[in-house]
C-alpha positions in Angstrom: -50.5 -7.6 16.2 -51.2 -7.2 20.1 -49.5 -9.4 22.0 -50.5 -9.2 25.8 -48.2 -11.0 27.3 -49.0 -12.6 31.0 -45.4 -14.1 33.1 -45.0 -13.0 37.2 -41.2 -12.1 36.3 -40.6 -8.9 34.7 -37.9 -6.0 35.2 -36.3 -5.0 37.8 -36.4 -8.4 38.9 -33.4 -10.1 37.2 -34.1 -14.0 37.0 -34.2 -15.6 33.5 -38.1 -16.0 32.8 -38.4 -11.9 33.8 -34.9 -11.3 31.1 -36.3 -13.9 28.8 -39.8 -12.2 28.4 -38.2 -8.0 28.4 -35.8 -9.4 25.6 -38.3 -10.4 23.8 -41.4 -8.2 24.0 -38.7 -5.2 23.4 -37.7 -6.5 20.2 -41.4 -7.5 19.3 -41.9 -3.6 19.9 -39.1 -2.9 17.8 -40.7 -4.9 15.1 -44.0 -2.7 15.5 -46.1 -4.8 16.9 -47.6 -3.5 20.5 -47.0 -5.5 23.3 -48.8 -5.5 26.4 -47.1 -7.0 29.5 -48.9 -8.0 33.1 -47.4 -9.6 35.7 -47.1 -7.8 39.7 -44.9 -5.5 41.8 -40.8 -7.0 41.6 -40.9 -8.3 44.9 -38.4 -11.9 43.8 -36.6 -13.9 45.3 -37.0 -12.1 48.6 -40.3 -12.0 49.0 -40.0 -7.7 49.6 -41.3 -5.3 47.1 -38.3 -2.9 45.4 -37.4 -0.5 46.0 -40.0 2.7 43.8 -43.1 -0.2 43.6 -45.5 -0.3 46.2 -48.1 -3.6 45.4 -51.3 -2.1 44.0 -54.8 -3.2 42.2 -53.8 -1.9 39.1 -50.1 0.2 38.1 -48.9 1.3 34.9 -45.9 1.8 33.5 -43.7 1.4 29.7 -40.6 0.1 29.6 -38.7 0.1 26.5 -42.4 0.9 24.1 -44.2 -2.0 26.1 -47.1 -1.5 27.8 -46.7 -2.7 31.8 -49.9 -3.5 33.9 -49.0 -4.8 37.6 -51.5 -6.0 39.5 -52.1 -7.1 43.8 -50.5 -10.1 44.6 -50.2 -12.3 48.0 -46.8 -11.5 47.8 -44.3 -14.7 50.0 -40.4 -15.0 49.9 -38.7 -17.7 47.7 -39.0 -20.6 49.9 -41.7 -21.9 51.5 -43.9 -24.1 48.7 -47.8 -23.0 50.8 -47.2 -19.8 50.3 -45.7 -19.7 47.2 -49.0 -21.6 46.3 -51.1 -19.0 47.4 -48.8 -16.3 45.8 -49.5 -18.0 43.2 -53.0 -18.5 42.9 -53.5 -14.6 43.4 -51.4 -13.3 40.7 -54.4 -16.3 38.2 -56.6 -14.0 39.8 -55.4 -10.8 39.6 -54.1 -11.2 36.1 -56.8 -12.6 34.8 -59.5 -10.2 35.8 -57.1 -7.0 34.8 -56.3 -8.3 31.2 -60.2 -8.6 31.0 -60.3 -5.0 30.7 -56.9 -4.7 27.7 -59.1 -3.9 24.4 -57.9 -5.0 21.0 -56.2 -7.8 21.7 -54.6 -10.8 19.3 -53.4 -13.4 20.7 -52.4 -14.4 25.0 -49.5 -16.0 25.8 -49.1 -17.6 29.3 -45.1 -18.7 30.4 -43.8 -20.8 32.9 -42.1 -22.1 35.4 -45.5 -22.5 37.3 -48.3 -23.0 34.9 -51.2 -21.2 37.3 -49.7 -18.0 34.8 -50.8 -20.3 32.0 -53.8 -21.2 33.4 -54.8 -17.2 33.6 -53.7 -16.5 29.7 -55.4 -19.7 29.0 -58.5 -18.5 30.9 -58.2 -14.7 29.2 -57.7 -16.6 25.6 -61.5 -18.2 26.6 -62.9 -14.8 27.7 -61.6 -13.4 24.5 -61.9 -15.7 22.0 -58.0 -15.2 20.9 -55.6 -18.2 20.9 -53.1 -18.4 24.0 -50.1 -19.7 23.4 -47.5 -21.4 25.9 -44.2 -20.6 26.6 -42.7 -23.9 28.5 -40.0 -23.2 30.7 -40.4 -25.2 33.5 -41.8 -29.1 33.1 -44.6 -28.5 36.7 -45.2 -30.0 38.4 -42.7 -32.2 37.7 -40.1 -30.0 38.6 -41.8 -29.6 42.5 -41.4 -33.5 42.9 -37.9 -33.7 41.3 -36.6 -31.5 44.3 -38.0 -32.9 46.8 -40.7 -30.3 48.2 -44.0 -32.6 47.1 -44.2 -36.4 46.6 -46.5 -37.9 44.4 -50.3 -37.6 46.3 -53.8 -36.3 44.7 -53.0 -32.7 44.7 -50.0 -33.7 43.1 -52.2 -36.3 40.6 -55.0 -33.5 39.8 -52.2 -30.9 39.3 -50.6 -33.0 36.5 -54.2 -33.2 35.3 -54.0 -29.7 34.6 -51.0 -29.7 33.1 -52.4 -31.4 30.8 -55.6 -29.7 29.8 -53.7 -26.4 29.2 -50.8 -27.9 26.6 -53.8 -29.2 24.5 -55.8 -25.9 25.2 -53.0 -24.1 23.4 -52.5 -22.9 20.4 -49.3 -22.9 20.3 -46.2 -24.2 22.5 -43.0 -22.9 22.6 -40.7 -24.6 24.7 -37.4 -23.7 25.8 -36.1 -27.1 25.2 -35.9 -30.4 23.0 -35.9 -32.3 25.5 -39.4 -30.5 26.8 -41.0 -30.9 23.1 -40.3 -34.8 23.2 -41.2 -35.6 26.7 -45.0 -33.9 25.8 -44.6 -35.6 22.8 -44.5 -38.4 24.8 -47.1 -37.9 26.6 -49.9 -37.4 23.3 -49.4 -34.0 22.7 -49.2 -33.2 18.9 -45.6 -31.7 18.3 -46.9 -30.1 15.1 -48.1 -27.3 17.8 -44.7 -27.5 19.4 -41.6 -24.6 18.4 -38.4 -25.0 19.9 -37.6 -21.3 20.7 -33.9 -21.7 23.1 -33.0 -19.7 25.3 -30.6 -17.1 24.7 -28.2 -14.1 25.3 -28.5 -10.3 24.7 -25.1 -9.7 22.5 -25.3 -5.8 23.0 -24.6 -6.2 27.0 -23.4 -9.4 27.5 -20.0 -9.6 25.0 -16.1 -10.1 27.2 -14.6 -7.8 28.9 -10.8 -7.3 30.7 -12.1 -8.6 34.6 -13.2 -4.9 36.6 -10.2 -3.9 38.6 -12.1 -1.9 41.0 -14.3 -5.3 41.4 -11.4 -7.3 41.9 -9.1 -5.6 44.8 -13.0 -4.5 46.9 -13.4 -8.0 47.0 -9.4 -9.0 47.8 -9.2 -11.4 44.2 -5.9 -10.5 43.3 -4.8 -13.2 41.9 -6.9 -15.2 43.2 -8.3 -17.9 39.9 -12.2 -17.0 40.4 -14.9 -19.2 39.8 -18.3 -17.6 40.2 -22.4 -19.4 40.8 -24.3 -16.5 39.5 -28.4 -17.0 40.2 -31.4 -18.3 41.7 -29.8 -20.1 45.5 -32.9 -22.7 45.3 -33.3 -26.3 46.6 -32.7 -27.5 42.7 -29.1 -26.1 42.7 -27.3 -28.4 45.7 -24.7 -25.6 45.7 -24.2 -27.1 48.9 -21.5 -29.4 46.2 -20.0 -25.5 45.7 -18.8 -25.6 49.3 -17.4 -29.6 49.5 -16.0 -28.0 47.0 -13.9 -24.8 48.2 -13.5 -28.2 51.1 -11.2 -30.4 49.0 -9.4 -27.0 47.1 -8.0 -25.7 50.6 -6.2 -29.8 50.3 -4.3 -28.8 48.0 -1.4 -27.6 47.9 -1.4 -24.5 45.6 -5.5 -24.7 47.4 -5.0 -20.6 48.5 -5.2 -19.4 45.0 -8.3 -20.3 44.1 -12.0 -18.4 45.4 -15.9 -19.6 44.7 -18.0 -16.1 44.5 -21.7 -17.1 44.5 -23.7 -14.2 43.4 -27.9 -14.0 44.0 -29.9 -15.1 46.3 -32.6 -17.2 47.1 -34.4 -19.6 49.6 -31.0 -21.2 50.1 -28.8 -18.5 50.3 -28.8 -18.2 55.0 -28.6 -22.2 55.1 -25.4 -21.9 52.4 -24.0 -19.3 54.2 -24.2 -20.4 57.7 -22.6 -23.7 56.8 -19.1 -21.9 54.9 -19.2 -20.1 58.0 -19.4 -23.0 60.1 -16.8 -25.0 58.3 -14.5 -22.4 57.6 -15.0 -22.1 54.3 -12.8 -18.5 53.3 -12.5 -18.9 50.5 -15.7 -19.1 49.4 -17.7 -15.7 48.7 -21.4 -14.5 49.1 -22.6 -11.7 47.4 -26.1 -10.3 46.9 -28.4 -10.2 44.0 -27.2 -6.8 41.9 -28.5 -5.0 39.8 -29.3 -5.8 35.9 -27.1 -3.3 35.2 -24.9 -4.5 36.9 -24.1 -8.2 36.3 -22.2 -8.1 33.2 -19.1 -6.6 35.3 -19.9 -9.6 37.8 -19.1 -12.0 35.4 -16.2 -9.9 34.3 -14.1 -11.2 37.3 -14.6 -14.9 36.9 -12.0 -17.7 35.1 -14.7 -20.4 34.7 -18.3 -20.0 35.8 -19.9 -23.3 37.6 -23.6 -24.2 37.0 -25.1 -26.5 39.3 -28.5 -28.8 39.5 -28.9 -31.7 41.6 -28.9 -35.0 40.3 -32.1 -35.9 39.0 -33.4 -37.3 36.2 -35.7 -34.2 35.2 -33.0 -31.4 35.2 -31.8 -34.2 32.4 -34.0 -32.2 30.1 -33.0 -28.4 31.4 -30.7 -26.1 30.0 -30.0 -23.2 32.4 -30.7 -19.8 31.2 -26.8 -18.7 32.6 -24.8 -21.2 29.9 -25.9 -18.3 27.0 -24.7 -15.3 29.7 -21.4 -17.5 29.7 -21.0 -17.7 26.1 -22.1 -14.5 26.2 -19.2 -12.5 28.4 -16.6 -15.0 26.9 -16.6 -16.9 30.7 -15.0 -21.1 30.0 -17.9 -23.5 31.8 -18.1 -25.6 34.1 -21.5 -27.3 34.0 -22.4 -30.3 36.8 -25.8 -30.9 35.0 -26.4 -33.3 32.8 -28.4 -34.1 29.4 -29.4 -31.4 26.7 -27.1 -28.6 28.3 -24.9 -30.9 28.4 -24.4 -31.4 24.6 -24.4 -27.9 23.9 -21.4 -27.2 26.3 -19.4 -30.4 24.5 -20.7 -29.4 20.5 -19.5 -25.4 21.0 -16.7 -26.2 22.9 -17.3 -24.2 25.6 -15.7 -26.3 28.7 -16.2 -28.9 30.6 -18.3 -31.4 31.7 -18.7 -33.0 35.3 -20.8 -35.0 37.6 -23.4 -33.1 39.6 -23.6 -33.6 43.2 -19.2 -35.0 42.8 -17.5 -31.2 44.4 -14.2 -33.6 44.0 -14.5 -33.8 40.7 -15.8 -30.0 40.6 -12.7 -29.6 42.4 -10.3 -31.6 40.1 -11.4 -30.1 37.0 -11.0 -26.5 38.5 -7.2 -27.2 39.9 -6.7 -28.2 35.5 -8.7 -25.3 33.9 -5.8 -23.3 37.0 -2.7 -25.2 35.5 -3.7 -25.3 31.9 -3.8 -22.0 30.8 -4.2 -22.3 26.7 -7.0 -24.4 27.3 -8.7 -22.1 28.8 -8.0 -19.7 26.5 -9.8 -21.4 23.6 -13.2 -22.0 26.0 -12.8 -18.4 26.4 -12.4 -18.2 22.4 -14.9 -20.4 21.3 -17.8 -19.0 24.0 -17.6 -15.5 22.1 -18.0 -17.7 18.9 -21.1 -19.6 20.3 -23.0 -16.9 21.5 -24.0 -16.0 18.0 -25.9 -18.8 17.6 -27.6 -18.2 20.5 -28.4 -14.3 20.1 -31.5 -12.7 21.3 -32.7 -10.7 19.2 -33.1 -13.4 16.2 -34.4 -16.0 18.7 -37.5 -13.5 19.7 -38.6 -12.7 16.6 -38.5 -17.1 15.7 -40.6 -16.7 18.6 -42.2 -14.3 16.9 -43.4 -16.6 13.5 -44.6 -18.9 16.3 -46.7 -16.3 17.7 -47.9 -14.8 14.0 -48.9 -18.7 13.2 -50.9 -19.3 16.0 -53.0 -15.7 14.7 -52.8 -16.3 11.1 -54.4 -20.2 12.7 -57.5 -18.6 14.6 -57.9 -16.3 11.6 -58.3 -18.9 9.1 -60.5 -21.4 11.3 -62.9 -17.7 11.6 -62.9 -17.6 7.9 -64.1 -20.7 7.2 -66.8 -20.7 10.0 -68.3 -16.9 9.0 -68.3 -19.8 5.3 -70.3 -22.0 6.6 -72.7 -20.6 9.2 -70.9 -22.7 11.9 -70.4 -21.1 15.9 -65.9 -21.1 16.0 -64.3 -23.6 18.4 
């Protein structure tokens, strides 16, 4: 089977969509399938093309047996809605055109969060008369409203109509959460064509290890209790809550023991850095993004990981992908997200849930973790055990079965059409 996968994020970018797509496609190649990925020059999240790449009309490379086609896009940093939409639209056009020159395709996959990529995959599926599979990583454009980037308007209403059209045109929808599946079913989408394949972790790369001594010394973290946030610093993450928690910790009797590390990049990073400097929060460290192969070193220095999203109804339906990396690394979790991800934390026994945007409770939970090292050790052990339930390789094969079912259904339809003499849909 030849799988054509459209995504605007792919390594060397290190965000969740890039990692999931790469690891899934690598598994499918290992299973004997051909995989072609159409993407753009790596530039997320700063909006600058990574060293060694250029923003050309067409660039081809091979990554772990995956044929990767990079196309030209209008590149913009992840901090302005209007320019980002132009970025998304340019990728939709370029990916659609490029895909027409890729032959012998059996299925076309488009992944969110922004669904203009899925629009391109849908169009390519129509042109090539092949099934279109929608990998649903985010409910978009609802997430735009949830972070306050746009309010309900004529434009949003039109996008919502387009969103529903894509769901209905898809031969299969692969959702990363059960909540998304319920939401789509409530909106009239046929639940029988929605499969759930959660995010997971590559246990061959993310596994428990001692603290990286060199890194601890370089960052001045000796004898400190280190809490960390690793990921995008965006509007959705409300990382001001971590800064407020850092201020609370300074008021504790043993407050100097605590350090909060924020690793990554994003639209809010510079504002957060300025805010911390203005408040004199010397217990907060801002670190720049690191290459994918270095991320595990930084996970290793954490005593606990903080995962946080702003308080919004939509975010009760998401599962942050870094939750699974915490499990793989054996790092206990302090989760400031309610809903399905909180259910996982409680069910697996890998940490504690706190109310989103409640900085006082976050500081209190950090102090509790430091005071009860026996409980912390139990959480670590449970993380390692739970990671096996979310092995990326097994999840990749689960998604492959969904893709194969879409291809088989299409072939069966063509066979019936051939017998009846009617045109295929």
